[in-house]
C-alpha positions in Angstrom: 0.0 0.0 0.0 1.5 3.4 -0.9 2.2 5.9 1.8 1.3 9.6 1.7 5.0 10.4 1.2 4.7 8.6 -2.2 2.3 11.3 -3.4 3.7 14.9 -3.6 1.1 17.5 -3.3 0.1 18.5 -6.8 -0.3 22.1 -7.8 -3.5 23.5 -9.2 -3.1 25.9 -12.0 -4.9 29.1 -11.5 -5.4 28.6 -7.8 -4.0 31.4 -5.8 -2.6 30.7 -2.3 -2.5 33.4 0.3 0.7 33.2 2.3 3.3 30.5 2.1 2.3 26.9 2.0 3.9 25.1 5.0 5.7 21.8 4.8 3.4 18.9 5.8 4.8 16.1 7.9 2.9 12.9 8.7 3.8 10.7 11.7 3.5 6.9 11.6 -0.1 6.9 12.9 -1.5 9.6 10.6 0.4 8.0 7.6 -1.1 4.6 8.5 -4.6 6.1 8.8 -4.3 7.8 5.4 -2.8 4.6 3.9 -5.7 2.6 5.0 -7.8 4.4 2.5 -7.9 3.5 -1.2 -5.4 5.3 -3.4 -7.8 7.6 -5.2 -9.3 8.7 -1.9 -5.8 9.4 -0.5 -5.0 11.5 -3.5 -8.2 13.5 -3.3 -7.6 14.2 0.4 -4.0 15.2 -0.1 -5.1 17.5 -3.0 -7.5 19.3 -0.6 -5.1 19.5 2.4 -3.4 22.8 1.9 -2.3 24.9 4.8 -0.9 28.4 4.5 0.2 30.8 7.2 -2.8 33.1 6.4 -5.2 30.1 6.8 -4.1 29.8 10.4 -4.4 33.5 11.1 -7.9 33.8 9.7 -9.6 30.4 10.3 -12.3 29.5 7.8 -14.7 27.7 10.2 -16.0 25.6 7.3 -12.6 23.9 6.8 -10.4 24.9 9.6 -10.9 24.8 13.4 -8.8 25.6 16.4 -8.8 23.4 19.5 -7.2 24.5 22.7 -6.7 22.9 26.1 -4.2 23.7 28.9 -2.3 26.0 26.6 -2.0 23.4 23.8 -3.2 24.5 20.4 -4.3 22.0 17.8 -5.8 22.7 14.4 -8.5 20.8 12.5 -8.9 20.7 8.7 -12.0 19.2 7.1 -11.5 17.4 3.8 -14.5 15.5 2.5 -15.5 13.1 5.3 -12.1 13.2 7.1 -10.5 15.4 9.6 -6.8 16.2 9.8 -5.7 17.1 13.3 -2.3 18.9 13.3 -0.1 21.5 15.0 2.3 23.9 13.5 5.8 23.6 14.8 9.1 25.0 13.5 7.5 26.1 10.1 5.9 22.7 9.5 2.4 21.2 9.7 2.7 18.1 11.8 -0.3 15.8 11.3 -1.1 13.8 14.4 -4.2 12.1 13.2 -6.4 11.6 10.1 -9.8 10.5 11.2 -13.2 9.9 9.5 -15.8 12.4 10.6 -18.0 9.7 12.0 -15.4 9.0 14.7 -16.3 12.1 16.6 -19.8 12.7 15.3 -20.8 9.4 16.9 -18.9 10.4 20.0 -20.8 13.7 20.2 -24.1 12.1 19.5 -23.6 9.4 22.2 -22.5 12.0 24.8 -25.2 14.4 23.8 -22.9 17.4 24.2 -24.6 20.7 23.3 -21.3 22.1 22.0 -19.7 22.8 18.7 -17.5 20.0 17.4 -14.2 21.7 18.2 -15.3 22.9 21.6 -16.4 19.4 22.5 -13.1 17.9 21.3 -11.2 20.4 23.4 -12.9 19.1 26.5 -12.5 15.4 25.6 -9.8 13.4 27.4 -10.2 10.6 24.8 -9.5 13.0 22.0 -6.4 14.4 23.6 -5.2 10.8 24.2 -5.5 10.1 20.4 -3.6 13.3 19.7 -0.9 12.5 22.2 -0.4 9.1 20.6 0.1 10.8 17.2 2.3 13.5 18.7 4.6 10.8 20.2 4.7 8.7 17.1 7.7 8.7 14.8 7.6 11.3 12.0 7.9 10.0 8.4 
């Protein structure tokens, strides 16, 4: 099965990017999560996953989110039915997890939390455990 590193991010002619696009680094866990998808779906997700410095300054709530807890900042990017959870460190986007939206939608439904998705995740110990596993995984 190909890994995300096998597919460089393609450029889109005519698509303007505000700000510099940051280098994207997948760890073992996020790469495995992405690799579990079929190749076409991987390519489509990677085509959508673009993060520039301006994106992080002016978060588009439709695609980007910001999750904070105890001084830790994590970003969320929505691409199709998946969520990329990442942090920006030393000029790179470090992807900790790539999860299907149902993972947390089901969690929110079961827990009946009257909060927005990002706010609910910020308060979830289970979510931060998943992120810490990704954060501690070897980078590829």
